[in-house]
N, C-alpha and C positions, 0 to 999 in steps of 0.2 A: 494490525487493526482487528477487531473482533467482527464476526459477521452476524448479521440479523439472521440469516440461515446458516444452520450448522452444515456447510458444505465439507467434503471430506478435507483433512488437513492438506492434502496433496493439491488442493485447488481453492485454498483460503489463506489469508494472512493468519498468522498464529495469534492467538488471543483467547480470552475467556468466552463464554457463550454470550451471543447477541443475535441482530436481524440475520444471523448464521450462527463475454470476455467476447469483389475481385481480389486477389492475394496481395499482401502488403509489397513483397519483392518477389519477382519471379526467378527461380533458379538461384537460390542462395548459395553463396560459397560454403565450403565445408568448414565445420566449426574449428575455429582456431585454438589450440590448448592454450590454457592459461600458463601452464609450464612453470618452471622454477623461476622465482622472483627474488630480486634484491630486496631485502626488507629494509624498508624506510624507516627512520627514527620514529618512534611512536609519538604521536600528537597528544599532548596533555589537554584535558578538557575541564572546563568549570561547569558543575552540574547544577540544575536549579528545579526544583519540583514546582510544577504549576497545575493546579487543581480549581476547577470551577466550584465555588462554594454551593452552588445548587445540588451538588451530589460530589461530596469530598471523597467518597468510597470508590468511585469508579471514573477515571478520566484517560483518554488515549489520545495523544497528539500525533496526526498522521501526515502533515506536510508543513513546509514553511518556505515562504518566497524570499526575494532578494530585499524586500522591504522589513522583513522580520515578522511578516503577519503569518500566524499559525493557523492551520485548519485542525479540526479535532471534534469530539463529542463527549458528553458524559452520559451515565446510565449503563447498566451492564447488558439490557436487552431481555434479562429475565422477565417473567410477567409481572406487570405493575411497576418494573423498573426500567422504563423504556429509554432507547437511544435517543439523545437530543443534540443536534449539531450546532457548532458554534465557530467563529473566528475569534482568535485572540490577537489583539494589536499591542504593539509595545507602549508603555513598559511594563505590560503583563501583570496589572492590578486587576481586582475584581470588576471595577467599572470599565475595564478595556475588553470584556466579553461581548461579542455581538452573536445574537441569536440567529441561526440559519437553519430552517426546517422546510422541506418540500411541502408546498401547500396541500392541505387535507390529510398529510401523512400522520400515522400513529409514530413512526419511528424514522429517524434520519441520521446519517453519518456523513460529515463532510471529510472527504478522503484527501483532496488534493486542491492546489490553486496555482494560478500564474501571477505575474506582476501587472497584469492590466484588469483585474477586477472579475475574473472567470473562477468559479470554484466548481468542483465535481464532486460526486459522491453517489450514494444510494439511499433508497427509502422502502419503507413498508407501510402497508395499510392497516397491518394488524400487530398485535403484541400477544401472541398465544403463549400457553404454557410450555408447549414443545416448539423451541425455536425452530426446528426442522420444518414446522408447518407455516412458518411466515414467508410468503413471497417477497422478492426484493427486486427493485427496478433501477436502473442508473439514471442519473440526471445531470445537467449542467445547470449554473446559474449565472447571470451577469449582473454585477453589481449588487448581489444579494436581493434581487427584486424580480428579475425575470427569469422563471424557472421552465426548464424544457425537459420532458422525459426522454430518455435514451435507451433502447434496447436492440440489440442486434437481431436482424430479422431472419431467425431460424426457423425451418420447419419442425425441428425436433427438440424442444426445450425440455428441461427437466420439469417435474412436477412436485412441489411448486416451482415457478420459474426463478432462477437466479441469475440476476444481471447486474453488474456494478462497474461504474467508471472509478478509476483509481488514480490517475494523474493526467495532468494537461500542461501543455508549453505555452510559450507567449505567442505562437503562431495559431493557436486554438485547435492544435492536435491533442485529443484526448485517447487515452488507452484504458483497457479494461478486461473484462472477461465474461463469458456466460457458461452456464452449465448445460449440457446435453441430456437427453433422456437415457444415454447410456451411462451417465454418471462421470463423464470427462468434462474438463475445462477447455475453453477455446478462447485464446487471447485474441484481442482485436483492436484496430485502431479505427477512431471516428474523427472526421474533420467536422468541427463545429460550423464552419463557413459553408462548406458544400453540402453538408449532411451526408456524405458517404462514408461507408464502412469499408474496412479490408481486414483480413485474417492476418495475424501474426504467427509465422511459421517459424518453428525451431526443429532443425534436423534431428530426428531420432526420439521426437517427443511423442507421447500419447496423451499428454494433458500439459496444456499451456496457460499460465496467467501472466499477463501483462501488467506491471503495477506501476510504471513511471516512464515518463519520457523528458528529454532534455531539449534545449533550443537547437541543437543539432539534429534533432529527431532520431536521436539514439534511444533505443527502448530497453529498460531493464525488466526482469521478471524472474520467474522461476518455472520448472517443469518437472515432470516424472517421465522416466523413460520406461522402455519396455521391461526392464528389470526391476522397476519399483523404486530406482533411486531418485531422490529429489535434489535437483541441482540448480544453480542460478545460471543466468544468461545476460549478456550485454549484446544487443543486436545493432549495428551500425546503420546508417541510412543507406550506405552502399552495398549492403547485404552481408558485411563481414560479421560472423557470429563468434562470441567469446563464450566459452562455457566455463565455470568455476565453481568449486565447492571445497569447503574447510575439511581438511584431513581429519579423519576420525570422527566427523559428524555424520548423524544419521539423516539429516536433511539441512540444506542451506537454501534460504530464501531471501532474495533481493526485493526491497521494497522501494528504494528511491534512487535517483541518480542526478547530479549536477551537470554544469556545462564543461567541467574539467574531466568528466568520466569518473568521478568518484561515486562508488555505488555503497548504499548502506542496506542493512538488512539484519537478519538473525540466523544463527545456526544452532543446532540441537545436539547435545551430547548427553546420552542417558536421559535423566529427568530434567536436566538443566537446559536452559535457553540462553544465549549469549549475543548481545548485539555486535555488529561488526561494521568496519568501513573496508572497501577494497578498491585498489586501483590497479590497472593493467601494468605490469612491470615492477610493482610494490608489493602486491599481495594483500593479505588480510592484517587488519588490527583489530583485536578484540576490544569492545567498548562497554562497560558496565557501569551503571549508576552506583554508587557507593552504598546506596540504601537497597539496592536489588541485585546484588551479584548472582548470577545464575538465573536471573528472571527478567533481563533487560532485553527489550526489542527496539530497534532503531528503524523508524518508518520513512523519515525525511531528511533531505540535506540540501542547503542553499550553496550558492557560489562563495559565500564566506566560510564554507565548512561548518556552519552551525547545524547541529543534529537535533531532530525531535523524534520523541517515541513514548514509550512508558515502561514501567517495572512493577512487580508486585512486592510492596513492602512488608516488613516484618508482622504487621497487623493483618495481613491479607488484603489490604486495599490496592487496587490498581491505580497507579499515579502517573500522571502526565509528566514528561521529563524533556527539559531543554539542556543541551550540552554545548557550550561556546569554547572554540579553541583558543 
């Protein structure tokens, strides 16, 4: 996804410029190495471009639930080109888009959703010439009508504040991150029912972004270590931590996870970005939209293995993407 605030790439989803996180588990187990994996046969996908005609130049699809409902937004976030959130229902025609924007907001991104009518995202009250000057705040909404602001209670937020919810499971547990005054990201978990926050800890990390959570409470995301390396993680409810990175990539960022532990995201080699799927014991599969090879980002996955994300086309537009196995 793109951020309404231009946070450092180590604490933000990859994308073009736009409105741009008590302990979760005490005493985490040491990180389990992803290790050598038996490469599974590649999964073939059928790709489909899905762009809202309100702005065919910039769409990003960020989450998909088990009913095939997709969360996303249009608009690059440049001044006068505001981010506007939406849901997209099957069969994915223009009449199937549903507007979703935080009340009174200038910009909204819908970043995730569950199967029970809860969506999450973030919003800004401004659309400034310099996206770094836009504050942004997390939210969740119930049935696209009851909106609630969510921001981690920190005493040292960044200026302007950056706080975003990025994923939610069917139990109403959401994950996201906030930026500190020191410039680092802190991943967090938020229980929508109890309104309680908890920090997501990753051993050896100086900056953590929690991006997704499945119905087993396994959290996916990415982190920066003390050497500046950007890697992905999968943190199970019991505290078992798996760290993985694509060989030869300058950074590997996980953005989604389903109930089978399939993680999706993107990795960067040189100036190119490639989508991926990853499973423990099977490793990586690179996934590129044929219209955006080297510019594909996978943001969400459901239990059917359907993928959503976006790519940059030959004309320079950012296009929403659905990939069905």
